[in-house]
N, CA, C and O of each residue as an XYZ file, in Angstrom:
776
protein
N      82.361    149.665     60.637
C      82.093    148.325     60.643
C      81.068    147.947     61.663
O      81.173    148.377     62.812
N      80.004    147.105     61.279
C      79.027    146.791     62.046
C      79.731    145.792     63.257
O      80.877    145.352     63.165
N      78.924    145.561     64.265
C      79.222    144.722     65.486
C      79.311    143.438     64.840
O      80.387    142.851     64.951
N      78.386    142.892     64.188
C      78.398    141.532     63.626
C      79.479    141.186     62.794
O      79.851    140.016     62.710
N      80.150    142.332     62.015
C      81.502    142.138     61.269
C      82.620    141.838     62.164
O      83.689    141.492     61.660
N      82.502    141.927     63.392
C      83.632    141.979     64.352
C      83.712    140.417     64.698
O      84.771    139.851     64.970
N      82.375    139.748     64.650
C      82.515    138.391     65.086
C      81.930    137.540     63.950
O      80.728    137.294     63.845
N      82.826    137.138     63.159
C      82.534    136.217     61.998
C      81.670    135.087     62.216
O      81.936    134.307     63.130
N      80.595    134.899     61.428
C      79.593    134.009     61.584
C      78.468    134.105     62.651
O      77.505    133.344     62.744
N      78.774    135.234     63.486
C      77.661    135.381     64.546
C      76.855    136.604     64.045
O      77.313    137.475     63.305
N      75.481    136.558     64.586
C      74.760    137.665     64.446
C      74.581    138.561     65.843
O      74.240    138.100     66.932
N      74.862    139.808     65.577
C      74.896    140.631     66.687
C      73.762    141.828     66.262
O      73.943    142.502     65.247
N      72.661    142.012     67.075
C      71.762    142.934     66.812
C      72.486    144.284     66.942
O      73.436    144.412     67.715
N      71.980    145.392     66.100
C      72.572    146.660     66.017
C      72.415    147.446     67.354
O      73.083    148.457     67.575
N      71.418    146.895     68.323
C      71.023    147.553     69.494
C      72.057    147.024     70.644
O      72.150    147.675     71.685
N      72.787    145.912     70.464
C      73.643    145.165     71.360
C      74.966    145.848     71.521
O      75.440    146.477     70.574
N      75.584    145.757     72.663
C      76.863    146.250     72.942
C      77.921    145.016     73.240
O      77.571    144.187     74.080
N      78.950    144.888     72.716
C      79.942    143.907     72.994
C      81.351    144.689     73.156
O      82.007    145.270     72.291
N      81.637    144.500     74.698
C      82.950    145.284     75.053
C      84.060    144.315     74.605
O      83.902    143.096     74.545
N      85.198    144.967     74.293
C      86.466    144.219     73.828
C      87.310    144.119     75.074
O      87.216    145.002     75.927
N      88.155    143.067     75.237
C      88.047    141.806     74.276
C      86.850    140.899     74.503
O      86.389    140.878     75.644
N      86.331    140.205     73.636
C      85.233    139.154     73.889
C      85.130    138.286     72.863
O      85.317    138.757     71.741
N      84.876    137.116     72.962
C      84.892    136.091     71.735
C      83.434    135.526     71.711
O      82.843    135.141     72.720
N      82.931    135.518     70.472
C      81.476    134.906     70.125
C      81.550    133.966     69.180
O      82.037    134.238     68.082
N      81.108    132.814     69.454
C      81.217    131.610     68.476
C      80.529    131.754     67.268
O      79.593    132.552     67.216
N      80.875    131.054     66.224
C      79.994    130.966     64.917
C      78.495    130.510     65.247
O      78.238    129.716     66.152
N      77.583    131.068     64.459
C      76.219    130.693     64.568
C      75.365    131.231     65.932
O      74.198    130.940     66.191
N      76.153    131.988     66.631
C      75.500    132.591     67.863
C      74.673    133.790     67.383
O      75.019    134.532     66.463
N      73.526    133.908     68.109
C      72.631    135.043     67.740
C      72.434    135.898     69.187
O      71.963    135.437     70.227
N      72.871    137.119     68.986
C      72.763    137.949     70.180
C      71.557    139.146     69.713
O      71.698    139.840     68.706
N      70.448    139.232     70.571
C      69.373    140.053     70.255
C      69.555    141.403     70.909
O      70.619    141.768     71.411
N      68.403    142.149     70.870
C      68.136    143.347     71.178
C      68.591    143.721     72.735
O      68.328    143.009     73.705
N      69.242    144.834     72.780
C      69.750    145.510     74.021
C      70.535    144.386     74.952
O      70.393    144.432     76.174
N      71.162    143.626     74.489
C      72.271    142.625     75.115
C      73.494    143.489     75.403
O      73.869    144.324     74.580
N      74.117    143.295     76.562
C      75.430    143.840     76.865
C      76.292    142.629     77.254
O      76.098    141.964     78.271
N      77.297    142.396     76.321
C      78.330    141.454     76.771
C      79.625    142.358     77.175
O      80.111    143.171     76.389
N      80.158    142.112     78.563
C      81.164    142.988     78.897
C      82.445    142.139     78.647
O      82.425    140.960     78.293
N      83.629    142.926     78.887
C      85.045    142.412     78.497
C      85.260    141.024     79.146
O      84.794    140.649     80.221
N      86.043    140.336     78.304
C      86.697    139.046     78.651
C      85.665    137.923     78.730
O      85.929    136.899     79.360
N      84.522    138.085     78.121
C      83.531    136.902     78.113
C      83.893    136.109     76.772
O      84.447    136.574     75.776
N      83.457    134.823     76.980
C      83.515    133.794     76.084
C      82.226    133.051     75.733
O      81.798    132.095     76.381
N      81.612    133.604     74.589
C      80.422    132.963     74.290
C      80.609    131.737     73.204
O      81.265    131.936     72.181
N      80.045    130.552     73.456
C      80.405    129.456     72.478
C      79.497    129.614     71.196
O      78.850    130.634     70.957
N      79.523    128.485     70.400
C      78.967    128.489     69.148
C      77.465    128.268     69.334
O      77.079    127.783     70.398
N      76.511    128.620     68.289
C      75.178    128.278     68.198
C      74.371    128.576     69.518
O      73.477    127.811     69.880
N      74.703    129.690     70.218
C      73.876    130.108     71.298
C      72.849    131.105     70.893
O      72.903    131.703     69.819
N      71.980    131.259     71.714
C      70.861    132.218     71.516
C      70.824    133.177     72.699
O      70.509    132.783     73.822
N      71.114    134.304     72.463
C      71.207    135.271     73.745
C      69.790    136.244     73.466
O      69.666    136.946     72.463
N      68.940    136.155     74.366
C      67.575    136.901     74.292
C      67.762    138.321     74.631
O      68.853    138.716     75.042
N      66.673    139.175     74.470
C      66.671    140.653     74.736
C      66.905    140.991     76.174
O      66.462    140.345     77.124
N      67.713    142.164     76.248
C      68.044    142.697     77.541
C      68.806    141.666     78.460
O      68.488    141.645     79.649
N      69.786    140.810     78.007
C      70.641    140.046     78.715
C      71.825    140.708     78.956
O      72.332    141.399     78.073
N      72.351    140.576     80.092
C      73.835    141.149     80.458
C      74.670    140.102     80.965
O      74.275    139.338     81.846
N      75.970    140.022     80.373
C      76.810    138.994     80.646
C      78.155    139.451     80.894
O      78.726    140.117     80.030
N      78.756    139.148     82.049
C      80.182    139.564     82.232
C      80.398    140.511     83.354
O      79.419    140.975     83.938
N      81.659    140.847     83.715
C      82.679    140.581     82.948
C      83.301    138.997     83.082
O      82.938    138.292     84.024
N      84.186    138.540     82.147
C      84.946    137.274     82.341
C      83.941    136.175     82.585
O      84.285    135.366     83.447
N      82.938    136.002     82.090
C      81.922    134.902     81.963
C      82.152    134.041     80.972
O      82.602    134.486     79.916
N      81.881    132.603     81.120
C      82.127    131.744     80.036
C      80.847    131.134     79.829
O      80.191    130.785     80.810
N      80.359    130.944     78.510
C      79.109    130.480     78.230
C      79.498    129.374     77.233
O      80.296    129.689     76.351
N      79.022    128.104     77.272
C      79.340    127.000     76.340
C      78.582    127.016     75.108
O      77.770    127.916     74.891
N      78.785    126.126     74.329
C      78.063    125.809     72.971
C      76.592    125.555     73.279
O      76.176    125.018     74.306
N      75.833    126.021     72.233
C      74.377    125.687     72.105
C      73.613    125.999     73.501
O      72.712    125.259     73.897
N      74.017    127.095     74.188
C      73.180    127.596     75.289
C      72.107    128.353     74.861
O      72.248    128.861     73.749
N      71.035    128.572     75.467
C      69.895    129.439     75.323
C      69.635    130.267     76.634
O      69.295    129.720     77.684
N      69.810    131.561     76.508
C      69.656    132.393     77.522
C      68.495    133.345     77.031
O      68.585    134.060     76.034
N      67.347    133.257     77.896
C      66.186    133.897     77.403
C      66.133    135.244     78.044
O      67.091    135.464     78.786
N      65.261    136.187     77.943
C      65.206    137.562     78.114
C      65.419    137.849     79.622
O      64.994    137.099     80.500
N      66.096    138.969     79.852
C      66.156    139.693     81.174
C      67.029    138.726     82.133
O      66.664    138.576     83.299
N      68.034    138.153     81.706
C      68.894    137.426     82.471
C      70.174    138.146     82.642
O      70.559    138.846     81.706
N      70.937    138.056     83.807
C      72.179    138.716     83.972
C      73.155    137.644     84.451
O      72.860    137.045     85.486
N      74.242    137.349     83.838
C      75.307    136.391     84.247
C      76.349    137.112     84.609
O      77.013    137.706     83.760
N      76.667    137.169     86.028
C      77.869    138.057     86.579
C      79.113    137.188     86.614
O      79.050    135.966     86.480
N      80.237    137.848     86.798
C      81.458    137.296     87.024
C      81.476    136.276     88.055
O      81.082    136.500     89.199
N      81.987    135.017     87.615
C      81.912    133.841     88.623
C      80.885    132.945     88.028
O      80.871    131.804     88.490
N      79.959    133.248     87.028
C      79.031    132.230     86.577
C      79.663    131.592     85.426
O      80.303    132.251     84.606
N      79.479    130.149     85.328
C      80.001    129.380     84.153
C      78.950    128.604     83.597
O      78.430    127.814     84.384
N      78.528    128.629     82.493
C      77.533    127.659     81.783
C      78.336    126.766     80.978
O      79.176    127.200     80.190
N      78.084    125.400     81.164
C      78.791    124.436     80.316
C      77.762    124.353     79.021
O      76.805    125.122     78.934
N      78.022    123.445     78.122
C      77.365    123.216     76.909
C      75.936    122.936     77.075
O      75.553    122.191     77.977
N      75.096    123.513     76.223
C      73.544    123.017     76.206
C      72.628    123.493     77.444
O      71.567    122.958     77.762
N      73.213    124.568     78.071
C      72.303    125.120     79.301
C      71.217    125.937     78.678
O      71.328    126.637     77.672
N      70.197    125.761     79.379
C      68.925    126.592     79.119
C      68.602    127.503     80.335
O      68.350    127.001     81.431
N      68.612    128.911     80.128
C      68.282    129.836     81.308
C      66.981    130.450     80.957
O      66.895    131.159     79.955
N      65.926    130.212     81.749
C      64.550    130.684     81.325
C      64.549    132.286     81.768
O      65.352    132.835     82.523
N      63.470    132.847     81.114
C      63.284    134.347     81.293
C      63.426    134.699     82.831
O      62.893    134.050     83.731
N      64.168    135.747     82.993
C      64.319    136.452     84.278
C      64.821    135.520     85.333
O      64.555    135.805     86.500
N      65.443    134.550     85.098
C      66.073    133.778     86.195
C      67.400    134.518     86.672
O      68.104    135.196     85.924
N      67.619    134.312     87.899
C      68.572    135.347     88.595
C      69.764    134.530     89.174
O      69.502    133.522     89.829
N      71.063    134.903     88.973
C      72.258    134.539     89.433
C      72.741    135.600     90.405
O      72.905    136.760     90.026
N      72.997    135.176     91.793
C      73.531    136.111     92.445
C      75.133    135.862     92.586
O      75.607    134.790     92.210
N      75.934    136.860     93.127
C      77.369    136.653     93.123
C      77.934    136.854     94.340
O      79.076    136.438     94.534
N      77.270    137.480     95.289
C      77.755    137.597     96.638
C      76.736    137.011     97.648
O      75.536    137.254     97.525
N      77.221    136.244     98.639
C      76.324    135.627     99.561
C      75.572    136.695    100.660
O      74.430    136.489    101.071
N      76.294    137.723    101.016
C      75.599    138.642    101.809
C      75.782    140.115    101.333
O      76.523    140.905    101.919
N      75.019    140.436    100.177
C      75.210    141.773     99.652
C      74.742    142.879    100.562
O      73.744    142.725    101.266
N      75.504    144.084    100.559
C      75.085    145.206    101.127
C      75.430    146.433    100.270
O      76.550    146.559     99.774
N      74.491    147.297    100.111
C      74.854    148.359     99.214
C      76.012    149.236     99.717
O      76.730    149.828     98.911
N      76.182    149.315    100.927
C      77.284    150.325    101.584
C      78.672    149.617    101.642
O      79.698    150.276    101.816
N      78.687    148.223    101.488
C      79.815    147.637    101.561
C      80.299    146.856    100.223
O      79.574    146.030     99.670
N      81.564    147.189     99.769
C      82.159    146.563     98.591
C      82.526    145.232     98.937
O      83.287    145.022     99.881
N      81.961    144.159     98.125
C      82.176    142.788     98.193
C      82.524    142.143     97.117
O      82.266    140.944     97.012
N      83.209    142.876     96.079
C      83.664    142.218     94.893
C      84.672    141.171     95.020
O      84.772    140.336     94.122
N      85.447    141.130     96.069
C      86.573    140.245     96.500
C      85.746    138.868     96.986
O      86.392    137.839     97.185
N      84.496    138.887     97.142
C      83.836    137.828     97.836
C      82.876    137.050     96.744
O      82.107    136.158     97.101
N      82.988    137.438     95.516
C      82.269    136.751     94.366
C      82.428    135.179     94.376
O      83.583    134.773     94.254
N      81.566    134.374     94.485
C      81.685    132.944     94.473
C      81.268    132.404     93.021
O      80.407    132.917     92.306
N      81.967    131.375     92.748
C      81.816    130.685     91.469
C      80.680    129.946     91.442
O      80.456    129.314     92.474
N      79.847    129.837     90.497
C      78.638    129.157     90.078
C      78.731    128.440     88.961
O      78.888    129.073     87.917
N      78.665    127.067     88.907
C      78.856    126.381     87.747
C      77.514    125.590     87.369
O      76.925    124.871     88.177
N      77.100    125.804     86.050
C      75.962    125.069     85.611
C      76.367    124.085     84.528
O      76.742    124.380     83.393
N      76.233    122.857     85.053
C      76.760    121.556     84.058
C      75.983    121.524     82.907
O      75.008    122.253     82.725
N      76.435    120.616     82.058
C      76.087    120.485     80.682
C      74.548    119.986     80.667
O      74.134    119.095     81.409
N      73.818    120.624     79.796
C      72.358    120.166     79.696
C      71.465    120.713     80.652
O      70.271    120.694     80.354
N      71.802    121.195     81.740
C      70.839    121.764     82.902
C      69.966    122.815     82.393
O      70.363    123.585     81.518
N      68.795    122.887     82.896
C      67.580    123.821     82.605
C      67.204    124.569     83.784
O      66.955    123.967     84.828
N      67.142    125.829     83.709
C      66.621    126.795     84.747
C      65.517    127.433     84.419
O      65.567    128.174     83.438
N      64.333    127.302     85.120
C      63.074    128.008     84.740
C      62.838    129.325     85.079
O      63.592    129.888     85.872
N      61.770    129.967     84.522
C      61.751    131.358     84.635
C      61.636    131.802     86.070
O      61.107    131.096     86.928
N      62.109    132.904     86.288
C      62.164    133.461     87.547
C      62.793    132.730     88.760
O      62.587    133.068     89.926
N      63.524    131.768     88.401
C      64.315    130.980     89.383
C      65.533    131.674     89.967
O      66.035    132.554     89.268
N      66.024    131.437     91.021
C      67.202    132.143     91.672
C      68.125    131.164     92.075
O      67.838    130.277     92.878
N      69.458    131.322     91.430
C      70.568    130.503     91.839
C      71.439    131.194     92.694
O      72.144    132.047     92.154
N      71.572    130.998     94.084
C      72.432    131.469     94.999
C      73.719    131.197     94.503
O      73.911    130.170     93.852
N      74.732    132.091     94.762
C      76.149    131.877     94.135
C      76.790    130.854     95.125
O      76.426    130.676     96.288
N      77.809    130.206     94.472
C      78.661    129.269     95.180
C      78.113    127.916     95.039
O      78.626    127.078     95.780
N      77.106    127.486     94.185
C      76.509    126.222     94.004
C      76.673    125.751     92.681
O      76.698    126.532     91.729
N      76.790    124.485     92.551
C      76.952    123.757     91.281
C      75.611    122.941     90.831
O      75.151    122.054     91.550
N      75.082    123.270     89.715
C      73.997    122.721     89.240
C      74.452    121.421     88.354
O      75.063    121.665     87.313
N      74.202    120.093     88.687
C      74.529    118.972     88.021
C      73.960    118.952     86.624
O      73.078    119.724     86.247
N      74.551    117.965     85.838
C      74.291    117.746     84.386
C      72.856    117.359     84.329
O      72.427    116.515     85.116
N      71.994    117.993     83.336
C      70.744    117.649     82.975
C      69.753    117.774     84.099
O      68.702    117.138     84.010
N      69.989    118.547     85.170
C      69.125    118.825     86.140
C      68.000    120.004     85.654
O      68.243    120.818     84.763
N      66.887    119.947     86.311
C      65.779    120.709     85.861
C      65.327    121.597     87.008
O      64.706    121.075     87.934
N      65.616    123.017     87.019
C      65.255    123.879     88.039
C      63.837    124.376     87.718
O      63.664    124.986     86.662
N      62.733    124.143     88.618
C      61.451    124.622     88.293
C      61.265    126.127     88.390
O      61.938    126.763     89.201
N      60.332    126.756     87.555
C      60.148    128.056     87.669
C      60.013    128.576     88.993
O      59.330    127.953     89.807
N      60.647    129.765     89.341
C      60.531    130.349     90.688
C      61.178    129.719     91.818
O      61.121    130.234     92.935
N      61.805    128.608     91.587
C      62.754    127.867     92.639
C      63.923    128.683     93.212
O      64.533    129.426     92.442
N      64.238    128.613     94.344
C      65.513    129.232     94.931
C      66.555    128.069     95.208
O      66.271    127.164     95.992
N      67.571    128.110     94.650
C      68.700    127.042     94.802
C      69.543    127.666     95.825
O      70.000    128.797     95.659
N      69.767    126.963     96.887
C      70.709    127.420     97.956
C      71.686    126.378     98.295
O      72.435    126.536     99.259
N      71.726    125.326     97.568
C      72.998    124.314     97.698
C      73.066    123.547     96.424
O      72.245    123.691     95.518
N      74.107    122.699     96.387
C      74.416    121.899     95.226
C      73.282    121.146     94.719
O      72.513    120.662     95.550
N      73.068    120.978     93.513
C      72.086    120.172     92.907
C      72.631    118.986     92.100
O      73.525    119.143     91.269
N      72.044    117.740     92.377
C      72.728    116.615     91.741
C      72.380    116.625     90.319
O      71.570    117.454     89.906
N      72.994    115.666     89.436
C      72.543    115.551     88.108
C      71.418    115.088     87.980
O      71.115    114.322     88.894
N      70.492    115.267     87.044
C      69.171    114.746     86.776
C      68.047    115.152     87.734
O      66.893    114.735     87.636
N      68.477    115.987     88.654
C      67.587    116.227     89.798
C      66.474    117.165     89.255
O      66.741    117.977     88.370
N      65.192    117.052     89.797
C      64.049    117.778     89.510
C      63.828    118.803     90.797
O      63.390    118.291     91.828
N      64.067    120.008     90.787
C      64.093    120.869     91.935
C      62.818    121.973     91.643
O      62.581    122.571     90.593
N      62.025    122.037     93.043
C      61.188    123.018     93.036
C      61.118    123.671     94.376
O      61.676    123.086     95.304
N      60.506    124.807     94.608
C      60.176    125.358     95.942
C      61.164    126.488     96.212
O      62.023    126.921     95.444
N      60.852    126.912     97.555
C      61.638    128.020     98.149
C      61.751    127.613     99.674
O      60.811    127.627    100.469
N      62.975    127.270     99.935
C      64.226    126.906     99.215
C      63.785    125.742     98.349
O      62.756    125.115     98.597
N      64.543    125.478     97.379
C      64.288    124.276     96.535
C      64.761    122.956     97.155
O      65.703    122.816     97.935
N      63.952    122.025     96.677
C      64.372    120.645     97.143
C      63.932    119.752     95.948
O      63.153    119.996     95.026
N      64.640    118.684     96.229
C      64.429    117.579     94.863
C      63.015    117.075     95.131
O      62.636    116.692     96.238
N      62.300    117.103     94.082
C      60.887    116.474     94.133
C      60.880    115.218     93.064
O      59.846    114.570     92.901
N      61.995    114.937     92.400
C      61.949    113.808     91.515
C      63.309    114.001     90.695
O      64.258    114.751     90.922
N      63.093    113.079     89.670
C      64.373    112.905     88.700
C      63.857    113.141     87.267
O      62.693    112.892     86.954
N      64.740    113.616     86.439
C      64.385    113.869     85.087
C      65.453    113.057     84.145
O      66.588    112.768     84.523
N      64.962    112.764     82.980
C      66.082    112.044     82.068
C      66.974    113.267     81.243
O      66.782    114.480     81.315
N      67.795    112.690     80.607
C      68.649    113.717     79.724
C      67.645    114.469     78.920
O      67.880    115.664     78.740
N      66.666    114.006     78.457
C      65.769    114.818     77.446
C      64.780    115.712     78.342
O      64.003    116.487     77.784
N      64.819    115.598     79.675
C      64.009    116.589     80.533
C      62.649    116.028     80.859
O      61.764    116.767     81.292
N      62.453    114.698     80.656
C      61.287    114.023     80.976
C      61.298    113.508     82.366
O      62.347    113.008     82.772
N      60.223    113.567     83.182
C      60.033    113.240     84.644
C      60.171    111.548     84.471
O      59.717    110.847     83.566
N      60.878    111.191     85.538
C      61.088    109.679     85.596
C      60.137    109.152     86.666
O      59.943    109.729     87.735
N      59.583    108.054     86.308
C      58.753    107.421     87.345
C      59.576    106.428     88.173
O      60.800    106.382     88.052
N      58.905    105.638     89.011
C      59.683    104.790     89.937
C      60.608    103.747     89.200
O      61.605    103.298     89.765
N      60.275    103.399     88.005
C      61.134    102.438     87.304
C      62.393    103.225     86.623
O      63.229    102.600     85.970
N      62.472    104.585     86.810
C      63.634    105.343     86.336
C      64.029    105.051     84.857
O      65.220    105.037     84.548
N      62.972    104.797     83.861
C      63.049    104.744     82.599
C      62.446    105.924     81.870
O      61.252    106.133     82.083
N      63.076    106.707     81.063
C      62.728    107.785     80.344
C      61.399    107.354     79.380
O      61.483    106.446     78.553
N      60.345    108.021     79.572
C      59.052    107.765     78.760
C      59.302    108.119     77.208
O      58.564    107.601     76.370
N      60.275    108.947     76.838
C      60.339    109.319     75.571
C      61.376    108.436     74.810
O      61.051    108.122     73.665
N      62.476    108.027     75.239
C      63.420    107.458     74.482
C      63.823    106.069     75.097
O      64.558    105.345     74.425
N      63.366    105.626     76.402
C      63.550    104.464     77.006
C      64.844    104.421     77.610
O      65.242    103.371     78.115
N      65.488    105.384     77.610
C      66.845    105.382     78.511
C      66.638    104.917     79.875
O      65.574    105.167     80.440
N      67.615    104.225     80.483
C      67.454    103.743     81.930
C      68.514    104.499     82.773
O      69.585    104.912     82.329
N      68.036    104.633     84.153
C      68.814    105.401     85.001
C      68.768    104.559     86.402
O      67.862    103.780     86.697
N      69.791    104.824     87.131
C      69.909    104.021     88.418
C      70.258    104.989     89.637
O      71.169    105.815     89.571
N      69.518    104.825     90.659
C      69.852    105.675     91.809
C      70.854    105.013     92.498
O      70.734    103.819     92.773
N      72.041    105.800     92.873
C      72.935    105.115     93.615
C      73.014    105.524     95.053
O      72.419    106.529     95.443
N      73.740    104.764     95.864
C      73.568    104.848     97.408
C      73.613    106.346     98.080
O      72.945    106.638     99.072
N      74.502    107.264     97.392
C      74.551    108.483     98.024
C      73.516    109.630     97.615
O      73.664    110.826     97.869
N      72.322    108.986     96.861
C      71.367    109.831     96.589
C      71.478    110.617     95.323
O      70.858    111.666     95.149
N      72.355    110.038     94.363
C      72.581    110.627     93.188
C      71.980    109.639     91.978
O      71.789    108.450     92.230
N      71.731    110.109     90.840
C      71.278    109.323     89.805
C      72.212    109.366     88.680
O      72.757    110.428     88.377
N      72.473    108.082     87.926
C      73.285    107.951     86.906
C      72.643    107.236     85.843
O      71.855    106.304     86.005
N      73.055    107.767     84.634
C      72.495    106.843     83.307
C      73.215    105.504     83.385
O      74.375    105.342     83.765
N      72.271    104.466     82.926
C      72.851    103.360     82.783
C      73.561    103.181     81.241
O      73.070    103.742     80.262
N      74.659    102.412     81.161
C      75.205    102.428     79.819
C      74.239    101.585     78.878
O      74.500    101.457     77.682
């Protein structure tokens, strides 16, 4: 039986490996040389690019796009609609050493709904990336990121705000694409107006 036959409604390229048990949702496409380790849950309508490694025990939401050469380690959780750019990096231990086993120190990293991570960005473990934030290519995230934040630099800092559609917001905080409005609240966060 082919790998794809084990996951009804999903496409799994013949060069990919999926360890059991794993769940892959309908409409998901898993491409060349991907390795999904045991106990992973991959949602529906995801696109998993070449040479991606996920797991063990990683949860990926629906409609996520994970570009080539990304590794999602134990402790990483992607909510729905997350984009991971090519070769972005997730760490799992704050102070790694080759000669010291620190698997008991893995930290949880949550990427909230609709967030986008640019190519070659690094997400240091233990941080949460807020809804619809946009992490610039090559940025290094060392702390929690608020919703709708536009982050860039090493270490990354907020250089602006973006809308749910990923468009940079001007001083009026109105999305130039769909006209949606946002409001900056007292504690340095942004919220969508109803």
